[in-house]
C-alpha positions in Angstrom: -31.6 3.7 15.3 -30.3 7.3 14.9 -27.6 8.4 12.5 -24.6 10.6 12.2 -26.2 12.5 9.2 -29.5 12.9 11.1 -27.9 14.4 14.3 -25.8 16.5 11.9 -28.7 18.3 10.1 -31.0 17.9 13.0 -28.3 20.5 14.7 -27.4 22.5 11.6 -30.7 23.6 11.7 -30.3 25.1 15.0 -28.2 28.5 14.9 -25.7 27.5 17.5 -24.5 24.8 15.3 -21.4 26.6 13.2 -20.1 28.1 16.9 -20.3 24.3 18.5 -18.6 22.9 15.8 -15.8 25.6 15.7 -15.5 24.5 19.9 -15.7 21.4 19.3 -12.9 21.5 16.9 -11.0 24.1 19.0 -11.0 21.7 21.8 -9.8 18.8 20.0 -6.7 20.6 18.4 -6.1 22.1 22.5 -6.2 18.8 24.2 -4.6 16.9 21.3 -1.3 19.4 21.5 -1.6 19.0 25.6 -1.6 15.3 25.0 1.4 15.1 22.5 3.2 17.4 25.0 2.6 15.1 27.8 4.1 12.2 26.0 7.1 14.2 24.8 7.9 15.4 28.2 7.4 12.0 29.8 9.5 10.1 27.2 12.3 12.9 27.3 12.5 11.9 31.4 12.4 8.2 30.8 15.0 8.4 28.3 16.9 10.7 31.1 16.9 7.9 33.2 17.3 5.2 30.9 19.2 6.2 28.1 19.8 2.2 26.8 16.1 2.2 26.3 15.9 5.3 23.9 15.0 3.0 20.7 11.8 1.7 22.5 11.0 4.2 24.3 11.2 6.9 21.0 9.2 4.3 18.9 6.2 3.6 21.2 6.0 7.6 22.2 5.9 7.7 18.1 2.9 5.3 18.2 1.1 7.3 21.1 1.4 10.6 19.3 0.3 9.1 16.0 -3.1 7.8 17.8 -3.5 11.1 19.7 -3.3 13.0 16.3 -5.6 10.3 14.7 -8.1 11.2 17.2 -8.0 14.7 17.0 -8.3 14.5 13.3 -11.7 12.5 13.3 -12.8 15.0 16.2 -11.9 17.7 13.8 -13.4 16.1 10.5 -16.8 15.5 12.6 -16.8 19.4 13.5 -16.4 20.4 9.9 -18.9 18.1 8.6 -21.2 19.6 11.5 -20.8 23.1 9.6 -20.6 21.9 5.9 -23.9 19.8 6.6 
């Protein structure tokens, strides 16, 4: 089985590895921003429709945003590893 380190070492030998890692980190950050923005907008609409459920909606929004940020940080770390290795 091919491990991540072998793939990253093979990509580092190519001249486009750093460029690809930078593009990947940028796309991960942009996608996370769009996702969190959609979650926030939908949560505000939901709270406006049902103000009595604001606490539940807010807590679910925070959990979903944290999961998206975690995935984005993972993608950015992988891209940074591609640059370093």
